[in-house]
Each structure stands twice: as structure tokens, then as C-alpha cells.
Phi, psi and omega in degrees: 000319182288325176297317179301316180294323179295315183298319182295322180292317179295324179293320180295316178300319179297318179299314184288325184281339183285139174301156178291338176234130188304131175080005182231153170286166168291143179239119174252125173271145175206152176265019177285091185296346178298336176296327180289341182258013177079010178242204180209145173266176180303320179295316178296318181298319177297315183292320181295323180290317180297328182267357180300125179080008180282340184091353176280135176255116189240136169248130181258126177246122175277128188220155167300148185309309183300323176291324173306312182296312186297316184295324177287323180297320184275351181091002176292328172244152181281333184192170176215158174202161353265148189218137171287154186260123176226162181296323178293320179294323183295341174290337184251339184226152175260120186266149167294151179278326183270126177289151177280316186207169164253129183246155179244131179265137184231156162274127174256135182228174179290141183304130181090350179279121185294127180205125180262110181300335181289341182243034185299325182295313181292322186284335183257006178300125181070015180258167180266125178236169183224153175213163172283138184302130179084358184276156180237144189228023174101167182296324182289322176295315182295324178292326177294323178293318179293337178270004181055044181295320186266150180289322179203156178232113175271128178251127182237172188265351183209156173299330180291320176298320178296315175297320179294318180299317182293312178300329181275353177085010183285339171228160182273331182197160181228154175246128181190193175247160182297316180300310182297320179284328176295319176301314179300316183293325181293338179265359182256150183269356182281350179086179185286076183275357180227164179208159179278133173281148180245146358280176174297151180272343181194154175238122188228139170290142174244149191228166165269135179237152184241156174297152170256009177284349174207168185281106179256010188297321182291320177293319177300318181292328178292318180297315180303312178302314178302316181293318177297317179299320180300318179289325185285323188268006175094346183293329182297309180301323178298318178292322175300318176295326180300319185260010186286333183297126178075009179212162186243027175294000000 
């Protein structure tokens, strides 16, 4: 009986340590552009710390958001982050149960333009707004879309394009997070021409999601355990403080 338990334990360890595809590392896609600059953003840092010592070998690929989703959906990538969880997305992706972060959705307007975030529905009625293609901004935003609140919705491929359109007055407002738009503005030469309206319109948990083209449940469970331990032993809070400057996570 004892030998059987040992063999079962070794088999489970081998399953968790093995890449999802023979001969390859796990591949996680992310739109964390700091990876392209040789650094790391908060989501990447949390995952790297959570997986430290797990035996998993992970390669991170920085991609535009829509490509992250498509590569994971089709199985070209093993997973993507960070992503909001919706019923529709769960049909196509396997989500971690433990969130990586809590993120805040904001309305962005041109700097110096008076805008009360608490009244965003009234102020944006009949206005032109913009989002990154394929992005989700919470139930309240989705309800506004279903009610045809906005005159038009421009969908662009990058946060930089979104910031440029807003700064140039081609749209009246944009929906995004402070981290994403701060990073976009830091890469643009025009300076901080836009700003987040206060308060945030919603607070949403963000997750790591895996492809459903192969069985990723064992890897998902390992990630969940790593994230829970990270939060229990204080390392998670330390990472939050590390990335708090210039961001409101």
C-alpha cells in the first residue's frame, strides 16, 4: 500500500512538472509590454513568483491582446494573462480559480477636462468612446453597450492607439486601466495628454487562463496552489507594494 502511494505521488509530480507539449516549455502569452523592454509588470512578477520552485519551465511571449487570446484559444500558446473572467470566455478557455490581481476600470478623458467618474453614464450618453479590440470592461460597461448608450465604439489594436485617438479628440473617452494606459503613455512622445477620471467605474479580478485544446487542469491546479501560498506568506503583498508607484493596484 505504501509503495502504491509513493508511485502515485511520483506520477502526479511527473505530470505537474512535464510541459503541456512534449519537448517544449509552457508558453504563456501576455500583453505585458514591459517584457519586451527586458523588465516585468505586476502580473508577470506575481506569476513568476507563484511558479518559483514548481518544476514548471515557462516561456513568456509579449503579444497584442487579441493575439494572446487567439493563440491560447487555438492551442498555439498554453495560457494567457491577465484576463477578466466571463461566461462566454469560459467556453473557450480554462481559468485559474485564484485571481492574480484585482484591477480597476476607469474612464479616460483628455487631461484637464472636467469629468466626474461617478456620473460616467450621463456624461458619455451619445458620445464616441474607444476600447482595445477584444477587451472586456466589466458588467456595468457591458450593460451600457447593450443599452446603446454610446454614439459609437472605436476598437483599436493597442493601448497606444487608444491613447492617441483620445488625445487627438477623435473619441470623447476611452475605457481601460491605469496601469495599461500609464504604460502606453510612457512609450509615446506626446506626454501625459490623458488622465483617468475618478472614481473607478468597476473593480474586477483578473486571472491566468489556459487553452482547452489539451488538458491543462493539472497545471491550472499547480498555479492556483502557488498563488494561494504567495498570498498566505506575505510575498503577494510585497509585490503589490513594489508595483504601487504610479498605479493604484
